[in-house]
VMD Tcl script that draws the C-alpha trace (Angstrom):
set ca {
  {-16.52 11.75 14.95}
  {-20.26 12.56 14.80}
  {-22.85 10.56 12.86}
  {-23.06 13.17 10.14}
  {-19.35 12.94 9.36}
  {-19.53 9.13 9.35}
  {-22.37 9.26 6.84}
  {-20.40 11.69 4.71}
  {-17.32 9.43 4.70}
  {-19.34 6.38 3.64}
  {-21.19 8.42 1.01}
  {-17.91 9.66 -0.45}
  {-16.52 6.13 -0.51}
  {-19.64 4.82 -2.24}
  {-19.49 7.49 -4.92}
  {-15.80 6.73 -5.49}
  {-16.58 3.03 -5.88}
  {-19.43 3.69 -8.32}
  {-17.26 5.97 -10.43}
  {-14.37 3.50 -10.53}
  {-16.62 0.72 -11.76}
  {-18.75 2.67 -14.24}
  {-16.92 5.63 -15.76}
  {-13.20 4.98 -15.33}
  {-12.75 4.65 -19.11}
  {-15.03 7.54 -20.02}
  {-13.77 10.39 -17.82}
  {-11.04 8.97 -17.66}
  {-10.07 7.95 -14.15}
  {-6.61 6.71 -13.22}
  {-6.88 4.05 -10.52}
  {-4.09 3.16 -8.10}
  {-4.68 0.06 -6.00}
  {-2.44 -1.53 -3.39}
  {-2.31 -3.79 -0.37}
  {-2.15 -1.39 2.62}
  {1.25 0.17 3.37}
  {2.67 -0.48 -0.09}
  {3.30 3.15 -1.03}
  {0.12 3.65 -3.05}
  {-0.77 7.05 -1.59}
  {2.72 8.36 -2.37}
  {2.59 7.10 -5.97}
  {-0.92 8.52 -6.42}
  {0.24 11.95 -5.25}
  {3.11 11.90 -7.73}
  {0.94 10.76 -10.64}
  {-1.75 13.32 -9.79}
  {0.68 16.23 -10.03}
  {2.49 14.88 -13.08}
  {-0.77 14.33 -14.98}
  {-2.29 17.54 -13.61}
  {-5.51 15.84 -12.52}
  {-6.99 16.01 -9.00}
  {-6.55 13.40 -6.29}
  {-9.64 13.65 -4.05}
  {-8.02 12.08 -1.00}
  {-10.53 11.56 1.80}
  {-12.97 13.82 -0.03}
  {-15.99 13.48 -2.31}
  {-14.81 13.13 -5.89}
  {-16.32 15.18 -8.69}
  {-17.50 13.60 -11.90}
  {-14.30 14.51 -13.72}
  {-10.95 13.01 -14.61}
  {-9.07 12.20 -11.40}
  {-6.67 9.87 -9.62}
  {-8.48 7.32 -7.47}
  {-6.56 5.45 -4.79}
  {-7.68 2.51 -2.70}
  {-7.30 -1.12 -1.70}
  {-9.27 -2.83 -4.44}
  {-9.46 -6.26 -5.97}
  {-9.79 -6.81 -9.70}
  {-12.99 -6.03 -11.57}
  {-13.22 -6.09 -15.38}
  {-15.00 -2.72 -15.38}
  {-11.89 -0.91 -14.12}
  {-9.65 0.86 -16.64}
  {-6.31 2.69 -16.39}
  {-5.31 0.64 -13.36}
  {-1.90 0.96 -11.71}
  {-1.20 -1.86 -9.24}
  {1.42 -1.21 -6.58}
  {3.27 -4.23 -5.24}
  {5.60 -4.28 -2.24}
  {7.51 -7.03 -0.49}
  {4.86 -8.54 1.76}
  {7.31 -8.92 4.61}
  {7.86 -5.17 4.68}
  {4.09 -4.68 4.44}
  {3.65 -6.77 7.59}
  {6.18 -4.69 9.51}
  {4.62 -1.40 8.38}
  {1.14 -2.72 9.11}
  {2.27 -3.75 12.60}
  {3.20 -0.17 13.43}
  {0.16 1.31 11.66}
  {-2.35 -0.85 13.53}
  {-0.68 -0.97 16.96}
  {0.67 2.58 17.37}
  {-1.10 5.89 16.88}
  {0.18 8.02 14.03}
  {-0.88 11.19 12.25}
  {-3.14 9.37 9.76}
  {-4.52 6.21 11.34}
  {-7.60 5.52 13.42}
  {-7.45 5.34 17.24}
  {-10.34 2.86 17.03}
  {-8.26 0.58 14.79}
  {-5.31 0.73 17.18}
  {-7.47 0.05 20.22}
  {-9.21 -2.87 18.51}
  {-5.98 -4.48 17.29}
  {-4.22 -4.06 20.62}
  {-7.17 -5.63 22.41}
  {-7.29 -8.55 19.98}
  {-3.58 -9.34 20.32}
  {-2.96 -8.38 23.94}
  {0.84 -8.35 23.75}
  {2.69 -7.74 26.98}
  {5.01 -5.24 25.30}
  {3.91 -3.81 21.94}
  {7.38 -2.30 21.45}
  {8.90 -5.80 21.26}
  {8.28 -6.21 17.53}
  {10.66 -9.14 17.03}
  {8.91 -11.29 19.63}
  {5.38 -10.32 18.61}
  {5.63 -10.26 14.83}
  {4.88 -13.90 14.06}
  {1.65 -13.76 16.07}
  {0.71 -10.51 14.38}
  {1.28 -11.96 10.89}
  {-0.84 -14.99 11.74}
  {-3.59 -12.75 13.10}
  {-3.65 -10.52 10.01}
  {-3.70 -13.37 7.51}
  {-6.37 -15.34 9.33}
  {-8.57 -12.30 10.00}
  {-8.44 -10.97 6.45}
  {-8.66 -14.42 4.83}
  {-11.99 -15.10 6.52}
  {-13.45 -11.61 6.04}
  {-16.67 -11.34 4.03}
  {-16.00 -7.70 3.21}
  {-14.93 -7.01 -0.42}
  {-12.33 -4.58 0.94}
  {-10.57 -7.17 3.08}
  {-8.01 -9.54 1.63}
  {-4.61 -10.87 2.55}
  {-1.40 -9.77 0.89}
  {-1.27 -13.15 -0.85}
  {-4.84 -12.81 -2.11}
  {-4.09 -9.34 -3.45}
  {-1.06 -10.64 -5.35}
  {-3.00 -13.57 -6.79}
  {-5.90 -11.33 -7.77}
  {-3.75 -8.91 -9.78}
  {-0.89 -11.14 -10.89}
  {-0.61 -11.10 -14.71}
  {-3.78 -9.03 -15.15}
  {-4.04 -6.50 -17.97}
  {-2.84 -3.61 -15.85}
  {0.22 -1.49 -15.15}
  {2.35 -2.62 -12.22}
  {4.96 -0.78 -10.20}
  {7.00 -2.02 -7.27}
  {7.53 0.14 -4.23}
  {11.20 -0.81 -4.13}
  {11.76 0.33 -7.74}
  {9.98 3.58 -6.99}
  {12.35 4.20 -4.09}
  {15.48 3.43 -6.11}
  {14.53 5.02 -9.45}
  {11.31 6.99 -9.07}
  {11.75 9.22 -12.09}
  {12.08 6.40 -14.61}
  {9.37 4.34 -12.94}
  {6.85 7.19 -13.05}
  {7.86 8.03 -16.62}
  {7.23 4.40 -17.61}
  {3.82 4.34 -15.90}
  {2.78 7.62 -17.51}
  {3.79 6.37 -20.95}
  {1.83 3.14 -20.41}
  {-1.20 5.25 -19.47}
  {-0.89 6.90 -22.87}
  {0.19 10.27 -21.51}
  {3.55 10.68 -23.22}
  {3.61 14.49 -23.35}
  {4.90 14.96 -19.79}
  {8.46 16.26 -19.72}
  {11.13 14.38 -17.82}
  {12.08 17.58 -16.01}
  {8.53 17.90 -14.63}
  {8.60 14.28 -13.46}
  {11.96 14.85 -11.75}
  {10.59 17.91 -9.96}
  {7.43 16.14 -8.76}
  {9.26 13.01 -7.61}
  {11.64 15.19 -5.61}
  {8.76 17.18 -4.10}
  {7.10 14.03 -2.77}
  {10.27 12.26 -1.71}
  {10.43 10.80 1.80}
  {13.07 13.36 2.79}
  {11.03 16.35 1.61}
  {7.76 15.14 3.10}
  {9.15 14.13 6.50}
  {12.34 16.18 6.86}
  {13.99 12.88 7.76}
  {16.39 10.70 5.84}
  {15.03 7.35 4.63}
  {15.70 4.85 7.40}
  {15.21 7.38 10.20}
  {12.20 5.97 12.01}
  {9.27 7.78 13.56}
  {6.68 5.19 14.54}
  {4.11 7.93 15.21}
  {4.18 9.05 11.59}
  {2.21 7.57 8.68}
  {5.51 7.83 6.79}
  {7.37 5.80 9.39}
  {10.70 4.83 7.87}
  {10.66 4.74 4.06}
  {13.25 1.98 3.76}
  {12.79 -1.23 1.74}
  {14.10 -4.36 3.44}
  {13.31 -3.29 7.00}
  {11.73 -6.71 7.54}
  {15.26 -8.09 7.95}
  {15.58 -6.05 11.16}
  {12.27 -7.31 12.59}
  {11.76 -10.90 11.43}
  {12.90 -13.81 13.55}
  {12.70 -17.44 12.42}
  {9.12 -17.84 13.65}
  {7.95 -14.79 11.70}
  {9.71 -16.05 8.58}
  {8.10 -19.48 8.85}
  {4.63 -18.04 9.40}
  {4.91 -15.62 6.47}
  {6.24 -18.38 4.22}
  {3.30 -20.57 5.21}
  {0.74 -17.95 4.21}
  {2.45 -16.17 1.31}
  {5.70 -17.87 0.33}
  {4.44 -18.71 -3.16}
  {3.41 -15.12 -3.87}
  {6.75 -13.80 -2.63}
  {8.43 -15.96 -5.26}
  {5.88 -15.04 -7.95}
  {6.71 -11.35 -7.59}
  {10.44 -12.08 -7.71}
  {11.29 -11.05 -4.16}
  {12.78 -14.50 -3.58}
  {13.76 -17.29 -5.98}
  {12.69 -20.03 -3.55}
  {11.87 -20.42 0.14}
  {15.48 -20.92 1.27}
  {15.36 -17.36 2.64}
  {13.51 -18.76 5.66}
  {16.52 -20.84 6.72}
  {18.73 -17.75 6.57}
  {16.66 -16.00 9.24}
  {18.18 -17.29 12.44}
  {17.54 -14.61 15.05}
}
mol new
graphics top color blue
foreach p $ca { graphics top sphere $p radius 0.5 }
foreach p [lrange $ca 0 end-1] q [lrange $ca 1 end] { graphics top cylinder $p $q radius 0.2 }
display resetview
């Protein structure tokens, strides 16, 4: 990547940030925010087509109504916000593959940097490595001074019970049509037909985008597996204990667990 393209990327990101925090109510903008690997891009694509407004993904946005997607903390100047939550344990597994293996959408620099920082003997051995990876991610992001860096727990706390629309990745997977219909109605756009929503949800389904069934893994794809609950295949007791230490309270707050007894059930 040359310097000119780097400047362009940062300039586009700055304009997006300015628009989100100054004119989101006026244009209007529809803002989708998530902790990385929570399905936010997918949900933004669906909403963009259902609402018939552009989604300037990795491009300079125009000063017009649009869908804006990112990893953003709460600011009172943001309107029409849709917050995507996902089980943080699944986020950790997806983030492991996204930061330690090259795929069609990630950065080789990110992969090289993360591999160097962790130095695992065998990056394919997810079960053995995961607890160290979780610890690394939480500690690194917790201490970051960047406004774009935060842990999964911090993201949950920042948006929990805010005046915003929330959607869970798992509900989107199991009942996407009704979830999108609910979000659209809460955005005040109740003139979208259910048949259109059904068509758009099907168009952007995991199967149609990847030509794979949910659960069929391709670790070199941004859309790796598309299956909620995959953490149960990757977590051992150490990973469970580390995640509970950093984010057990937030897991319970979002209703993914009723208490921390789930840790004792992970015995592998």
